[in-house]
Residue frames as a rotation matrix with the C-alpha (Angstrom) as fourth column:
MET 1
0.872 0.254 0.419 71.67
0.366 0.231 -0.902 24.29
-0.325 0.939 0.109 196.41
GLU 2
-0.127 -0.990 -0.052 75.00
0.505 -0.110 0.856 24.50
-0.854 0.083 0.514 194.56
GLN 3
0.802 0.204 -0.562 75.55
-0.329 -0.634 -0.700 27.07
-0.499 0.746 -0.441 191.77
PRO 4
0.740 -0.529 0.416 77.67
0.670 0.518 -0.532 26.23
0.066 0.673 0.737 188.77
PRO 5
0.010 -0.852 -0.523 81.17
0.736 -0.348 0.580 27.79
-0.677 -0.391 0.624 188.78
VAL 6
0.956 0.283 -0.074 81.41
0.184 -0.779 -0.599 31.28
-0.228 0.559 -0.797 187.30
LYS 7
0.203 -0.921 0.333 84.53
0.940 0.088 -0.330 32.15
0.274 0.380 0.883 185.24
ALA 8
0.399 -0.175 -0.900 86.33
0.419 -0.838 0.348 35.33
-0.816 -0.516 -0.261 186.53
SER 9
0.962 -0.005 0.274 87.39
0.246 -0.423 -0.872 37.94
0.120 0.906 -0.406 184.05
SER 10
0.684 -0.728 0.047 90.83
-0.634 -0.561 0.532 38.30
-0.361 -0.394 -0.845 185.59
GLY 11
0.059 -0.596 -0.801 92.13
-0.739 0.513 -0.437 35.11
0.671 0.618 -0.410 184.11
THR 12
-0.936 -0.342 0.085 91.63
-0.304 0.658 -0.689 32.93
0.179 -0.670 -0.720 187.26
ALA 13
-0.177 0.897 -0.405 88.72
0.161 0.432 0.887 30.73
0.971 0.092 -0.221 188.08
PRO 14
0.322 0.363 0.874 86.93
-0.764 -0.445 0.467 31.13
0.559 -0.818 0.134 191.42
SER 15
-0.623 -0.685 0.377 88.25
-0.780 0.509 -0.363 29.10
0.057 -0.520 -0.852 194.29
GLY 16
-0.246 0.483 0.841 87.13
-0.327 0.775 -0.540 25.52
-0.913 -0.408 -0.033 194.07
ALA 17
0.846 0.510 -0.153 86.49
-0.299 0.217 -0.929 25.50
-0.441 0.832 0.336 190.37
VAL 18
-0.260 -0.945 0.200 89.10
-0.374 0.289 0.881 23.20
-0.890 0.154 -0.428 188.91
SER 19
0.832 0.531 -0.157 89.17
-0.364 0.310 -0.878 22.39
-0.418 0.788 0.451 185.28
ARG 20
0.303 -0.766 0.567 91.56
0.576 0.621 0.531 20.71
-0.759 0.166 0.630 182.83
CYS 21
-0.289 -0.521 -0.803 93.86
-0.239 -0.773 0.587 22.48
-0.927 0.362 0.099 180.46
HIS 22
0.639 0.639 -0.428 92.60
-0.513 -0.062 -0.856 22.87
-0.574 0.767 0.288 176.90
TRP 23
0.372 -0.567 -0.735 95.95
-0.775 0.246 -0.582 21.61
0.511 0.786 -0.348 175.36
HIS 24
-0.751 -0.583 -0.311 97.10
-0.305 0.723 -0.619 19.27
0.586 -0.370 -0.721 178.20
PRO 25
0.223 0.974 0.044 93.95
-0.498 0.075 0.864 17.49
0.838 -0.215 0.502 179.41
GLU 26
0.169 -0.229 -0.959 95.95
0.619 0.781 -0.078 15.61
0.767 -0.581 0.274 182.02
VAL 27
-0.800 -0.587 -0.124 96.75
0.509 -0.554 -0.659 18.87
0.318 -0.590 0.742 183.89
GLU 28
0.320 0.879 -0.354 94.36
0.940 -0.247 0.237 20.40
0.121 -0.408 -0.905 186.29
THR 29
-0.802 -0.555 0.222 94.34
0.533 -0.832 -0.157 24.21
0.272 -0.008 0.962 186.46
ARG 30
0.069 0.741 -0.668 92.39
0.836 -0.408 -0.367 27.16
-0.544 -0.533 -0.648 187.86
LEU 31
-0.566 -0.336 -0.753 93.60
-0.073 -0.889 0.452 29.52
-0.821 0.311 0.479 185.20
SER 32
0.262 0.633 0.729 91.57
0.806 0.273 -0.526 30.55
-0.531 0.725 -0.438 182.23
CYS 33
-0.631 -0.457 0.627 92.15
0.757 -0.540 0.368 32.87
0.170 0.707 0.687 179.22
ALA 34
-0.536 0.424 -0.730 90.93
0.204 -0.774 -0.599 36.34
-0.819 -0.471 0.328 179.86
ARG 35
-0.692 0.253 -0.676 89.67
-0.678 -0.549 0.489 36.57
-0.248 0.796 0.552 176.24
CYS 36
-0.347 0.502 -0.792 88.20
-0.590 0.540 0.600 33.20
0.729 0.675 0.109 175.24
GLN 37
0.166 0.325 0.931 87.87
-0.986 0.046 0.159 31.73
0.009 -0.944 0.329 178.66
LYS 38
0.537 -0.140 -0.832 89.55
-0.229 0.925 -0.303 28.47
0.812 0.353 0.465 177.79
PRO 39
0.942 -0.288 0.173 91.18
-0.110 0.225 0.968 26.72
-0.318 -0.931 0.180 180.72
VAL 40
0.575 -0.802 -0.162 94.95
-0.280 -0.007 -0.960 26.94
0.768 0.598 -0.229 180.49
CYS 41
0.723 -0.448 -0.527 97.90
0.690 0.506 0.517 25.42
0.035 -0.737 0.675 182.49
PRO 42
0.634 -0.537 -0.556 100.89
-0.107 -0.773 0.625 27.46
-0.766 -0.337 -0.548 183.65
GLN 43
-0.301 -0.775 0.555 102.79
0.461 0.392 0.797 25.91
-0.835 0.496 0.239 180.81
CYS 44
-0.237 0.357 0.903 100.38
0.970 0.046 0.237 27.21
0.043 0.933 -0.357 178.18
VAL 45
0.668 0.594 -0.447 99.62
0.638 -0.767 -0.066 30.62
-0.382 -0.241 -0.892 179.56
VAL 46
-0.269 -0.688 0.674 100.96
0.852 -0.497 -0.167 33.75
0.450 0.529 0.720 177.88
GLN 47
-0.113 0.127 -0.985 101.34
0.707 -0.687 -0.170 37.04
-0.698 -0.716 -0.012 179.78
ALA 48
-0.193 0.055 0.980 99.78
0.867 -0.459 0.196 39.79
0.460 0.887 0.041 177.82
PRO 49
-0.900 -0.231 0.370 99.39
0.053 -0.900 -0.432 43.51
0.432 -0.369 0.823 178.58
VAL 50
-0.251 0.864 0.437 95.66
-0.819 -0.430 0.379 42.93
0.515 -0.263 0.816 179.46
GLY 51
0.333 0.336 0.881 96.01
-0.838 0.535 0.112 39.79
-0.433 -0.775 0.460 181.49
LEU 52
-0.490 -0.537 0.687 96.55
-0.293 0.843 0.451 36.00
-0.821 0.020 -0.570 181.01
ARG 53
0.275 0.608 -0.745 95.84
-0.942 0.013 -0.337 34.58
-0.195 0.794 0.576 177.59
CYS 54
0.645 -0.050 0.763 95.92
0.103 0.995 -0.021 31.23
-0.757 0.092 0.646 175.92
ARG 55
-0.416 -0.865 0.281 98.39
0.426 0.088 0.901 30.42
-0.804 0.494 0.332 173.05
GLU 56
-0.180 0.410 0.894 95.86
0.978 -0.026 0.208 31.39
0.108 0.912 -0.396 170.38
CYS 57
0.811 0.559 0.174 94.71
0.531 -0.827 0.184 34.76
0.246 -0.057 -0.967 171.90
GLY 58
0.688 -0.555 -0.468 98.15
0.109 -0.558 0.823 35.76
-0.718 -0.617 -0.323 173.13
ARG 59
0.116 -0.654 0.748 99.83
0.959 0.271 0.089 35.52
-0.261 0.707 0.658 169.82
ALA 60
-0.194 -0.317 -0.928 101.53
0.136 -0.946 0.295 38.78
-0.972 -0.069 0.227 168.83
THR 61
0.669 0.367 0.647 100.33
0.690 0.018 -0.723 40.35
-0.277 0.930 -0.242 165.57
ARG 62
-0.528 -0.836 0.147 102.59
0.816 -0.453 0.358 42.40
-0.233 0.309 0.922 163.44
MET 63
-0.019 0.497 -0.867 101.74
0.169 -0.854 -0.493 46.01
-0.985 -0.156 -0.067 162.94
PRO 64
0.719 0.369 0.590 100.54
0.590 0.125 -0.798 46.95
-0.368 0.921 -0.127 159.56
THR 65
0.830 -0.448 -0.333 103.17
-0.505 -0.857 -0.106 49.71
-0.238 0.256 -0.937 159.32
TYR 66
-0.169 -0.967 0.191 105.93
-0.810 0.247 0.533 47.04
-0.562 -0.064 -0.825 159.40
ASP 67
0.165 0.278 0.946 104.19
0.261 0.913 -0.314 44.55
-0.951 0.299 0.078 157.21
VAL 68
-0.049 -0.305 -0.951 106.04
-0.791 -0.570 0.223 45.22
-0.610 0.763 -0.214 153.95
GLY 69
0.622 0.348 0.701 104.80
0.117 0.844 -0.523 42.92
-0.774 0.408 0.484 151.11
PRO 70
-0.126 -0.647 0.752 106.49
0.806 0.374 0.458 42.14
-0.578 0.664 0.475 147.79
SER 71
0.397 0.348 0.849 104.71
0.841 -0.508 -0.185 44.87
0.367 0.788 -0.494 145.89
TYR 72
0.998 -0.038 -0.044 105.93
-0.015 -0.899 0.437 47.54
-0.057 -0.436 -0.898 148.32
LEU 73
0.325 -0.939 0.113 109.38
0.203 0.186 0.961 46.17
-0.924 -0.290 0.251 148.22
ALA 74
-0.051 -0.236 0.970 109.33
0.982 0.166 0.092 46.36
-0.183 0.957 0.223 144.42
ARG 75
0.808 0.412 0.421 108.11
0.457 -0.890 -0.007 49.98
0.372 0.198 -0.907 144.56
ALA 76
0.848 -0.501 -0.173 110.92
-0.108 -0.482 0.870 50.79
-0.519 -0.719 -0.462 147.05
ALA 77
0.068 -0.845 0.531 113.54
0.617 0.454 0.643 49.14
-0.784 0.284 0.552 144.90
ALA 78
0.232 0.199 0.952 112.39
0.942 -0.291 -0.169 51.16
0.243 0.936 -0.255 141.82
VAL 79
0.942 0.177 0.284 112.52
0.112 -0.966 0.231 54.41
0.316 -0.186 -0.930 143.81
ALA 80
0.575 -0.815 -0.069 115.95
0.036 -0.059 0.998 53.66
-0.818 -0.576 -0.004 145.31
ALA 81
-0.028 -0.555 0.831 117.30
0.916 0.318 0.243 53.00
-0.400 0.768 0.500 141.82
GLY 82
0.514 0.355 0.781 115.84
0.676 -0.728 -0.113 56.17
0.529 0.586 -0.614 140.59
VAL 83
0.993 -0.116 -0.022 117.20
-0.072 -0.747 0.661 58.14
-0.093 -0.655 -0.750 143.49
ALA 84
0.324 -0.934 0.152 120.75
0.388 0.278 0.879 56.55
-0.863 -0.225 0.452 143.08
VAL 85
-0.082 -0.343 0.936 120.85
0.996 0.002 0.088 57.43
-0.032 0.939 0.341 139.37
VAL 86
0.674 0.331 0.660 119.43
0.395 -0.917 0.057 61.00
0.624 0.222 -0.749 139.69
GLY 87
0.921 -0.382 -0.077 121.46
-0.087 -0.393 0.916 61.64
-0.380 -0.836 -0.395 142.94
GLY 88
0.190 -0.898 0.397 124.61
0.707 0.405 0.579 60.32
-0.681 0.171 0.712 141.18
ILE 89
0.083 -0.119 0.989 124.14
0.937 -0.330 -0.119 62.65
0.340 0.937 0.084 138.24
VAL 90
0.845 0.223 0.486 123.47
0.074 -0.949 0.307 65.67
0.529 -0.223 -0.818 140.36
TRP 91
0.733 -0.666 -0.140 126.47
0.208 0.024 0.978 64.75
-0.648 -0.745 0.156 142.53
ALA 92
0.006 -0.797 0.604 128.71
0.942 0.207 0.264 64.56
-0.335 0.567 0.752 139.47
VAL 93
0.325 0.201 0.924 127.38
0.674 -0.735 -0.077 67.87
0.664 0.648 -0.374 138.12
VAL 94
0.993 0.105 0.056 127.78
0.031 -0.687 0.726 69.73
0.115 -0.719 -0.685 141.38
TYR 95
0.552 -0.831 -0.063 131.35
0.420 0.212 0.882 68.58
-0.720 -0.514 0.466 141.75
ALA 96
-0.156 -0.570 0.807 132.28
0.971 0.063 0.233 69.35
-0.184 0.819 0.543 138.19
SER 97
0.467 0.447 0.763 130.67
0.611 -0.787 0.086 72.80
0.639 0.426 -0.641 138.21
PHE 98
-0.431 -0.590 0.682 131.57
-0.125 -0.710 -0.693 75.94
0.894 -0.384 0.233 140.02
LEU 99
0.551 0.733 0.399 129.08
-0.537 -0.055 0.842 74.79
0.639 -0.678 0.363 142.67
GLY 100
0.674 -0.412 -0.613 131.66
0.561 0.825 0.062 72.23
0.480 -0.386 0.788 143.83
ARG 101
-0.323 -0.925 0.201 133.93
0.614 -0.366 -0.699 75.13
0.720 -0.103 0.686 144.87
ILE 102
0.136 0.488 0.862 131.42
-0.507 -0.714 0.484 76.85
0.851 -0.502 0.151 147.14
PRO 103
-0.802 -0.560 0.207 132.38
-0.440 0.320 -0.839 76.03
0.404 -0.764 -0.503 150.73
TYR 104
-0.773 0.412 0.482 130.34
-0.299 0.434 -0.850 73.35
-0.559 -0.801 -0.212 152.39
LEU 105
0.097 0.845 -0.526 127.86
-0.970 -0.037 -0.239 72.93
-0.221 0.534 0.816 149.49
PRO 106
-0.137 -0.139 -0.981 129.32
-0.559 0.828 -0.039 69.60
0.818 0.543 -0.191 148.30
SER 107
-0.979 -0.200 -0.042 129.15
-0.075 0.542 -0.837 68.34
0.191 -0.816 -0.545 152.00
LEU 108
-0.508 0.848 0.149 125.49
-0.573 -0.204 -0.794 69.15
-0.643 -0.489 0.590 152.21
LEU 109
-0.261 0.346 -0.901 124.68
-0.922 0.186 0.338 67.14
0.285 0.920 0.271 149.07
PRO 110
-0.748 0.014 -0.664 124.78
0.071 0.996 -0.058 63.66
0.660 -0.090 -0.746 150.81
LEU 111
-0.866 0.490 -0.101 122.38
0.092 -0.043 -0.995 65.00
-0.492 -0.870 -0.008 153.44
VAL 112
-0.335 0.696 -0.635 119.99
-0.852 -0.512 -0.111 66.22
-0.402 0.504 0.765 150.77
VAL 113
-0.371 0.039 -0.928 120.23
-0.678 0.671 0.300 62.89
0.634 0.740 -0.223 148.86
GLY 114
-0.941 -0.033 -0.337 119.73
0.192 0.769 -0.610 60.90
0.279 -0.638 -0.717 152.06
TYR 115
-0.621 0.775 -0.119 116.61
-0.156 -0.272 -0.950 62.79
-0.768 -0.571 0.290 153.08
ALA 116
-0.123 0.595 -0.794 115.21
-0.973 -0.231 -0.022 62.53
-0.196 0.770 0.607 149.56
ALA 117
-0.658 -0.176 -0.732 115.98
-0.344 0.935 0.085 58.80
0.670 0.308 -0.676 149.42
GLY 118
-0.950 0.257 -0.178 114.20
0.280 0.442 -0.852 58.15
-0.140 -0.859 -0.492 152.73
GLU 119
-0.452 0.828 -0.331 111.20
-0.388 -0.517 -0.763 60.43
-0.803 -0.217 0.555 152.10
LEU 120
-0.184 0.371 -0.910 110.55
-0.978 0.026 0.209 59.17
0.101 0.928 0.358 148.50
ILE 121
-0.779 -0.129 -0.614 110.77
-0.105 0.992 -0.076 55.46
0.619 0.005 -0.786 149.62
SER 122
-0.912 0.393 -0.119 108.50
0.208 0.192 -0.959 56.16
-0.354 -0.899 -0.257 152.41
ARG 123
-0.254 0.835 -0.488 105.90
-0.723 -0.499 -0.477 57.87
-0.642 0.232 0.731 150.29
ALA 124
-0.351 0.144 -0.925 106.10
-0.831 0.409 0.378 55.20
0.433 0.901 -0.024 147.58
THR 125
-0.717 0.097 -0.690 105.46
0.224 0.970 -0.097 52.41
0.660 -0.224 -0.717 150.14
ASN 126
0.304 0.938 0.166 102.45
0.127 -0.213 0.969 54.20
0.944 -0.273 -0.184 151.80
ARG 127
0.165 -0.397 0.903 104.69
-0.858 -0.508 -0.067 55.23
0.486 -0.764 -0.425 154.89
LYS 128
0.929 0.073 -0.364 105.65
0.073 0.926 0.370 51.74
0.364 -0.370 0.855 155.58
ARG 129
0.314 -0.845 0.434 108.77
-0.944 -0.327 0.045 50.95
0.104 -0.423 -0.900 157.67
GLY 130
0.982 -0.060 0.180 111.17
0.024 0.980 0.199 48.09
-0.189 -0.191 0.963 157.99
VAL 131
0.232 -0.969 0.087 114.65
-0.053 0.077 0.996 46.79
-0.971 -0.236 -0.033 157.76
ALA 132
-0.029 -0.155 0.988 114.48
0.921 0.379 0.086 45.96
-0.388 0.912 0.132 154.08
LEU 133
0.779 0.456 0.430 113.30
0.588 -0.769 -0.251 49.44
0.216 0.449 -0.867 153.37
ALA 134
0.762 -0.604 -0.234 116.26
-0.270 -0.624 0.733 50.90
-0.589 -0.495 -0.639 155.47
TRP 135
-0.106 -0.850 0.517 118.77
0.426 0.431 0.796 48.81
-0.899 0.304 0.316 153.41
LEU 136
0.179 0.165 0.970 117.28
0.984 -0.052 -0.173 50.11
0.022 0.985 -0.172 150.16
ALA 137
0.972 0.182 0.150 117.36
0.179 -0.983 0.029 53.80
0.153 -0.002 -0.988 151.34
GLY 138
0.519 -0.853 -0.062 120.97
-0.213 -0.199 0.957 53.43
-0.828 -0.483 -0.284 152.61
GLY 139
-0.119 -0.487 0.865 121.92
0.722 0.555 0.412 51.62
-0.681 0.674 0.286 149.38
ALA 140
0.656 0.382 0.651 120.31
0.741 -0.493 -0.457 54.43
0.146 0.782 -0.606 147.26
VAL 141
0.926 -0.351 -0.141 122.57
-0.258 -0.857 0.446 57.02
-0.277 -0.376 -0.884 149.04
ALA 142
0.109 -0.935 0.339 125.65
-0.129 0.324 0.937 54.88
-0.986 -0.146 -0.086 148.64
GLY 143
0.095 0.034 0.995 124.77
0.879 0.465 -0.100 54.20
-0.466 0.884 0.014 144.96
ALA 144
0.961 0.189 0.201 124.31
0.255 -0.888 -0.383 57.90
0.106 0.419 -0.902 144.26
PHE 145
0.621 -0.770 -0.146 127.77
-0.462 -0.509 0.726 58.56
-0.634 -0.384 -0.672 145.78
LEU 146
-0.169 -0.671 0.722 129.45
0.340 0.647 0.682 55.79
-0.925 0.361 0.119 143.66
LEU 147
0.381 0.328 0.864 127.73
0.917 -0.015 -0.399 56.94
-0.118 0.945 -0.306 140.48
GLY 148
0.994 -0.087 -0.069 128.80
-0.090 -0.995 -0.036 60.56
-0.065 0.042 -0.997 141.25
TRP 149
0.372 -0.920 0.126 132.25
-0.302 0.008 0.953 59.43
-0.878 -0.393 -0.275 142.04
VAL 150
-0.175 -0.445 0.878 132.73
0.595 0.663 0.455 57.37
-0.784 0.602 0.148 138.83
PHE 151
0.281 0.349 0.894 131.06
0.958 -0.161 -0.238 59.81
0.061 0.923 -0.379 136.40
ARG 152
0.547 -0.219 -0.808 132.91
0.113 -0.937 0.330 63.01
-0.830 -0.272 -0.488 137.39
PRO 153
0.984 -0.121 -0.133 134.36
-0.156 -0.210 -0.965 64.57
0.089 0.970 -0.226 134.31
PHE 154
0.263 -0.963 0.048 137.80
-0.858 -0.257 -0.445 64.60
0.441 0.076 -0.894 135.76
GLY 155
-0.050 -0.237 -0.970 137.62
-0.019 0.971 -0.237 61.05
0.999 0.007 -0.053 137.04
PRO 156
0.772 0.397 -0.497 137.62
0.444 0.223 0.868 59.80
0.455 -0.890 -0.004 140.60
SER 157
0.011 -0.757 0.653 139.61
-0.365 -0.611 -0.702 61.81
0.931 -0.231 -0.283 143.11
GLY 158
-0.755 -0.339 -0.561 140.77
0.380 0.471 -0.796 61.01
0.534 -0.815 -0.227 146.64
SER 159
0.379 0.903 0.204 137.90
0.248 -0.312 0.917 61.42
0.891 -0.297 -0.342 149.09
ASP 160
-0.583 -0.578 0.570 138.56
-0.362 -0.443 -0.820 63.29
0.727 -0.685 0.049 152.25
LEU 161
-0.898 0.091 -0.431 137.53
0.406 0.550 -0.730 62.39
0.171 -0.830 -0.531 155.70
TRP 162
-0.681 0.681 -0.267 134.81
-0.294 -0.589 -0.753 65.05
-0.670 -0.434 0.602 155.95
GLY 163
-0.423 0.512 -0.748 133.22
-0.852 0.057 0.521 63.85
0.309 0.857 0.412 152.66
LEU 164
-0.610 0.137 -0.780 133.02
0.089 0.990 0.105 60.28
0.787 -0.005 -0.617 154.06
LEU 165
-0.894 0.281 -0.348 131.56
0.361 -0.007 -0.933 61.57
-0.265 -0.960 -0.095 157.31
PHE 166
-0.453 0.764 -0.459 128.80
-0.723 -0.617 -0.312 63.53
-0.522 0.190 0.831 155.48
LEU 167
-0.445 0.328 -0.833 128.18
-0.639 0.535 0.552 60.48
0.627 0.779 -0.029 153.39
ALA 168
-0.766 0.176 -0.618 127.68
0.492 0.779 -0.388 58.26
0.413 -0.602 -0.684 156.44
LEU 169
-0.778 0.529 -0.339 125.38
-0.002 -0.541 -0.841 61.04
-0.628 -0.654 0.422 157.91
GLY 170
-0.436 0.620 -0.653 123.38
-0.900 -0.303 0.313 61.00
-0.004 0.724 0.690 154.67
VAL 171
-0.526 0.188 -0.830 122.95
-0.173 0.931 0.321 57.31
0.833 0.312 -0.457 154.83
PHE 172
-0.881 0.234 -0.411 121.87
0.452 0.160 -0.878 57.60
-0.139 -0.959 -0.247 158.57
ILE 173
-0.664 0.674 -0.324 119.32
-0.536 -0.731 -0.423 60.21
-0.522 -0.107 0.846 157.59
ALA 174
-0.427 0.427 -0.797 117.97
-0.766 0.297 0.570 57.89
0.480 0.854 0.200 154.80
VAL 175
-0.700 0.054 -0.712 117.81
0.246 0.954 -0.170 54.92
0.671 -0.294 -0.681 157.07
GLN 176
-0.899 0.311 -0.308 116.02
0.245 -0.225 -0.943 56.83
-0.363 -0.923 0.126 159.87
ARG 177
-0.625 0.679 -0.385 113.30
-0.771 -0.614 0.168 58.00
-0.123 0.402 0.907 157.49
VAL 178
0.059 0.653 -0.755 112.15
-0.765 0.515 0.385 54.41
0.641 0.555 0.530 156.90
ARG 179
-0.661 -0.434 -0.612 113.27
0.007 0.812 -0.583 52.40
0.750 -0.390 -0.534 159.84
């Protein structure tokens, strides 16, 4: 007495059980999806971390942390604009006051603005991450620098190499908080 073929859970059918591919009916196969048990040919199979899958079951889904919708982008853009304006005003005031003459204090300002931009954008977007958020965070730091540079009471002055290095480090910190 013959028994009907049983599907194996490893993604392959038992020896002797030949079926036709779900997407290519003209192709015989002994492979099946480990999830839905549809027969698949070698052309349609997707190697997943948990075995062989069909096209539908093997499709990669985006992590919710990196799924940044338009509402989150709008929030992030508003926060980035606010950080750029407030950071630029603080930057101009620090350089114009006696605080600008304290050694290393003006150099630390881009680091603080970078951390604040990244952290505030991250909190406003429910800890989402992504390339668009990284661009907004980096742009907020650069915008704060430009506003602070333009609105200094004594006008723009030549920037030194160390100032640009710390600015780049501030942008890096902001980007790493949301990337």
